[in-house]
C-alpha positions as CSV (number, residue, x, y, z in Angstrom):
1,M,-99.7,135.9,130.5
2,P,-99.1,134.8,134.1
3,P,-100.8,132.1,136.2
4,K,-103.3,134.5,137.7
5,G,-105.3,132.3,140.1
6,T,-104.4,131.7,143.7
7,S,-106.0,128.3,143.4
8,K,-104.9,127.3,146.9
9,E,-107.4,129.9,148.1
10,R,-110.4,128.4,146.4
11,S,-111.8,125.0,145.6
12,G,-112.9,123.9,142.1
13,K,-112.0,121.6,139.2
14,T,-108.8,121.5,137.1
15,A,-107.5,119.3,134.4
16,Y,-104.1,119.2,136.1
17,R,-103.1,116.8,138.9
18,S,-100.2,117.3,141.3
19,K,-97.5,114.6,141.2
20,Q,-97.0,112.7,144.5
21,P,-93.6,112.3,146.2
22,D,-92.2,108.7,146.4
23,S,-91.2,107.0,149.6
24,K,-88.0,109.0,149.7
25,G,-89.9,112.3,149.2
26,L,-88.8,112.7,145.6
27,I,-91.1,113.7,142.8
28,R,-90.2,112.0,139.5
29,Y,-90.6,114.5,136.7
30,T,-90.3,113.6,133.1
31,Q,-87.7,114.9,130.7
32,E,-90.4,117.1,129.0
33,E,-91.5,118.5,132.4
34,N,-87.9,119.4,133.3
35,A,-87.5,120.9,129.8
36,T,-90.6,123.1,130.4
37,W,-89.1,124.3,133.7
38,H,-85.8,125.1,131.9
39,D,-87.6,127.1,129.2
40,L,-89.7,129.0,131.8
41,I,-86.9,130.0,134.1
42,T,-84.4,130.9,131.4
43,R,-87.0,133.1,129.8
44,Q,-87.9,134.8,133.1
45,V,-84.6,135.5,134.8
46,P,-83.3,137.9,132.1
47,M,-86.5,139.9,132.5
48,L,-85.8,140.7,136.2
49,P,-83.1,143.4,136.3
50,G,-84.7,146.8,136.4
51,R,-88.1,145.4,137.1
52,A,-87.8,143.1,140.2
53,C,-86.9,144.7,143.5
54,P,-83.4,144.1,144.7
55,Q,-84.6,142.1,147.7
56,W,-86.3,139.7,145.4
57,I,-83.3,139.3,143.1
58,G,-81.1,138.7,146.1
59,A,-83.5,136.1,147.4
60,L,-83.6,134.4,144.1
61,N,-79.8,134.1,144.2
62,E,-80.1,132.5,147.6
63,M,-82.6,129.9,146.3
64,N,-80.1,128.9,143.6
65,F,-82.7,127.1,141.6
66,P,-81.4,124.6,139.0
67,T,-82.2,125.5,135.4
68,D,-82.0,122.1,133.9
69,R,-84.7,120.5,136.1
70,I,-87.6,121.2,138.5
71,P,-86.1,121.5,142.0
72,Q,-87.1,118.9,144.6
73,L,-89.2,120.4,147.4
74,E,-86.7,119.4,150.1
75,E,-84.1,121.4,148.2
76,V,-86.4,124.4,148.4
77,S,-87.3,123.8,152.1
78,K,-83.7,123.5,153.1
79,V,-83.0,127.0,152.0
80,L,-86.1,128.5,153.5
81,R,-85.6,126.7,156.9
82,A,-82.1,128.2,157.1
83,H,-83.4,131.7,156.6
84,T,-86.9,131.9,158.2
85,G,-87.9,128.4,159.4
86,W,-90.4,128.0,156.5
87,S,-90.8,125.0,154.3
88,V,-92.9,123.9,151.3
89,M,-95.6,121.3,151.3
90,P,-96.9,119.4,148.3
91,V,-100.7,119.7,147.9
92,P,-103.3,118.9,145.2
93,A,-103.8,121.5,142.5
94,L,-106.8,122.9,144.4
95,I,-107.3,123.2,148.2
96,G,-109.7,125.1,150.3
97,F,-109.3,128.2,152.3
98,T,-109.0,126.4,155.7
99,E,-106.2,124.1,154.6
100,F,-104.4,127.1,152.9
101,F,-104.6,129.2,156.1
102,E,-103.5,126.3,158.3
103,L,-100.4,125.7,156.2
104,L,-99.4,129.3,156.2
105,A,-100.0,129.7,159.9
106,G,-97.6,126.7,160.4
107,K,-95.0,128.3,158.2
108,Q,-95.5,125.9,155.3
109,F,-96.2,127.2,151.8
110,P,-98.4,124.9,149.8
111,V,-97.0,123.9,146.4
112,A,-99.0,122.3,143.6
113,T,-96.4,120.0,142.1
114,F,-97.5,119.8,138.4
115,I,-96.0,121.9,135.7
116,R,-98.0,123.4,132.9
117,S,-98.3,121.8,129.5
118,R,-96.8,123.4,126.4
119,K,-100.2,124.5,125.2
120,D,-100.5,126.5,128.4
121,F,-96.9,127.7,128.4
122,D,-97.7,131.5,128.3
123,Y,-100.9,131.4,130.4
124,I,-102.2,129.0,133.0
125,Q,-105.0,130.0,135.4
126,E,-104.0,127.4,138.0
127,P,-100.7,128.1,139.8
128,D,-98.2,125.4,138.8
129,V,-94.9,124.4,140.3
130,F,-93.1,127.2,138.4
131,H,-95.4,129.9,139.8
132,E,-95.3,128.3,143.2
133,V,-91.6,127.7,143.6
134,F,-90.0,130.4,141.4
135,G,-92.6,133.0,142.1
136,H,-93.5,132.5,145.8
137,T,-90.6,131.0,147.7
138,P,-87.7,133.5,147.2
139,P,-89.2,136.3,149.3
140,L,-90.0,133.8,152.1
141,T,-86.2,134.0,152.9
142,D,-86.9,137.6,154.1
143,H,-88.1,137.6,157.8
144,R,-90.4,140.6,157.2
145,F,-92.2,139.1,154.2
146,A,-92.4,135.6,155.9
147,A,-93.8,137.2,159.1
148,F,-96.6,138.8,157.1
149,V,-97.6,135.6,155.3
150,E,-97.6,133.7,158.6
151,A,-99.8,136.4,160.2
152,Y,-102.1,136.3,157.1
153,G,-102.6,132.5,157.7
154,K,-103.4,133.0,161.3
155,A,-105.8,135.8,160.5
156,G,-107.5,133.5,158.0
157,L,-108.0,130.8,160.7
158,A,-109.5,133.4,163.1
159,A,-111.8,135.1,160.5
160,D,-115.4,134.3,159.8
161,P,-115.7,132.2,156.7
162,K,-117.8,134.9,155.1
163,D,-114.7,137.1,155.2
164,H,-112.4,134.7,153.5
165,A,-113.0,136.2,150.0
166,M,-112.3,139.7,151.3
167,L,-109.1,138.5,153.1
168,A,-108.0,136.9,149.8
169,R,-107.8,140.4,148.3
170,L,-105.0,141.3,150.8
171,F,-103.0,138.3,149.6
172,W,-103.7,139.1,146.0
173,F,-102.5,142.7,146.1
174,S,-99.4,141.9,148.1
175,V,-98.0,138.4,147.9
176,E,-99.4,137.8,144.4
177,F,-99.3,141.2,142.7
178,G,-97.5,143.6,145.0
179,L,-95.1,146.4,144.0
180,V,-92.6,148.2,146.2
181,K,-90.8,151.5,146.2
182,T,-87.1,151.4,145.8
183,S,-84.4,154.0,145.3
184,E,-84.5,153.3,141.6
185,G,-88.3,153.5,141.3
186,V,-91.3,151.1,141.7
187,R,-90.3,147.5,141.4
188,A,-92.2,144.2,141.6
189,Y,-92.2,141.5,144.3
190,G,-95.5,139.7,143.9
191,S,-95.3,136.1,142.6
192,G,-98.0,136.6,139.9
193,I,-95.8,139.3,138.4
194,M,-92.4,137.7,139.0
195,S,-93.4,134.5,137.2
196,S,-94.8,136.2,134.1
197,P,-92.8,138.1,131.5
198,G,-95.9,139.9,130.2
199,E,-97.2,141.1,133.6
200,L,-93.7,142.0,134.8
201,V,-93.2,144.5,132.0
202,Y,-96.8,145.7,132.2
203,A,-96.9,146.1,136.0
204,V,-93.6,148.1,136.2
205,E,-93.4,150.0,132.9
206,S,-96.9,150.5,131.5
207,D,-98.8,153.7,131.8
208,V,-102.1,151.8,131.7
209,P,-102.6,150.4,135.2
210,E,-103.2,152.5,138.3
211,R,-100.6,152.3,141.1
212,K,-101.8,153.2,144.5
213,P,-100.2,153.4,147.9
214,F,-100.8,150.2,149.9
215,E,-103.4,151.0,152.5
216,P,-105.0,147.8,154.0
217,V,-108.6,148.9,154.2
218,D,-108.4,150.2,150.6
219,V,-106.9,146.9,149.4
220,L,-109.7,144.9,151.1
221,R,-112.3,147.0,149.3
222,T,-110.8,146.5,145.9
223,P,-112.2,143.8,143.6
224,Y,-110.0,141.8,141.2
225,R,-110.2,139.3,138.4
226,I,-107.7,136.5,138.0
227,D,-107.7,136.2,134.2
228,I,-106.6,139.7,133.1
229,L,-103.7,142.0,133.4
230,Q,-104.4,143.9,136.6
231,P,-105.9,147.4,136.3
232,I,-104.7,148.3,139.8
233,Y,-101.5,147.5,141.7
234,F,-100.7,148.5,145.3
235,V,-97.3,149.8,146.2
236,I,-95.7,149.2,149.6
237,D,-93.0,151.6,150.9
238,S,-90.7,148.7,151.8
239,F,-90.9,145.1,153.2
240,D,-90.9,146.8,156.7
241,Q,-94.5,147.8,155.9
242,L,-95.4,144.2,155.5
243,F,-93.7,143.3,158.8
244,D,-95.7,146.1,160.5
245,L,-98.9,144.8,158.9
246,A,-98.1,141.3,160.4
247,Q,-98.4,142.9,163.9
248,A,-101.7,144.8,163.0
249,D,-105.3,143.9,163.6
250,L,-106.1,142.3,160.2
251,L,-109.6,141.3,161.3
252,G,-110.2,144.9,162.4
253,Y,-109.3,146.1,158.9
254,I,-111.8,143.7,157.5
255,K,-114.6,145.0,159.7
256,E,-113.8,148.6,158.6
257,A,-113.7,147.6,155.0
258,R,-117.1,146.0,155.3
259,R,-118.5,149.1,156.9
260,L,-117.2,151.3,154.1
261,G,-118.3,148.9,151.3
262,M,-116.6,147.7,148.1
263,H,-115.1,149.9,145.4
264,E,-116.5,149.7,142.0
265,P,-114.6,147.3,139.8
266,K,-112.1,148.8,137.3
267,F,-112.7,146.0,134.9
268,P,-115.6,144.6,132.9
269,P,-117.5,141.5,134.2
270,K,-116.2,138.2,133.1
271,A,-118.1,136.7,130.2
272,A,-120.3,133.8,131.0
């Protein structure tokens, strides 16, 4: 099971604590933490062919992540800056909406720098450094995807706080759990899918979930749960659609979604 939560978009408590860079900007990971990264990345990469979109696989090759250790954030930022001017920023495990939006609007992707423990190897609700770096940063080398995430951050800063939860659905069904049409069929690009072997197979190959064309107002009206395999995925035509969305009136879409009201959930309520 994947890390389902976009914890950067919500505040709360977690047992995990991010590791702080030293005076040289380096994060000192233990041998066990590096071994966990190795086991996660070497499990996930062989799952990608035929399931991840070609753009994402190409971007992963550009990132050139080490397999024997967790990459340092400056290594990741160096690649992103060369392609789109983005970088990554270490943050605590949980930050609020405003800080999240500010970072994205400034072309900085927030990264919680802890890695999951072995007991949480197959499922962790909080996004860890594997989810953040492996799942999120490769598509930020694509100017179309990067433009959308930047525009999303700016929209978040301009939005009324009461609309933050609704705006989070746009991020969830694209950046986190998005699918895209390709010449070979529907393929994945969202980080919550890309960092999970179970969700990757389920999202692309299973007959169980519904796959709908990506229409922003429809997306904004669709509830989700962070702790289950998704019952609904939204499919973009190409990354060009995300670039077009970056130029659109995202706050206007929110207003229209509020006028129409929420869709009924396609999942049972979470047990108390």
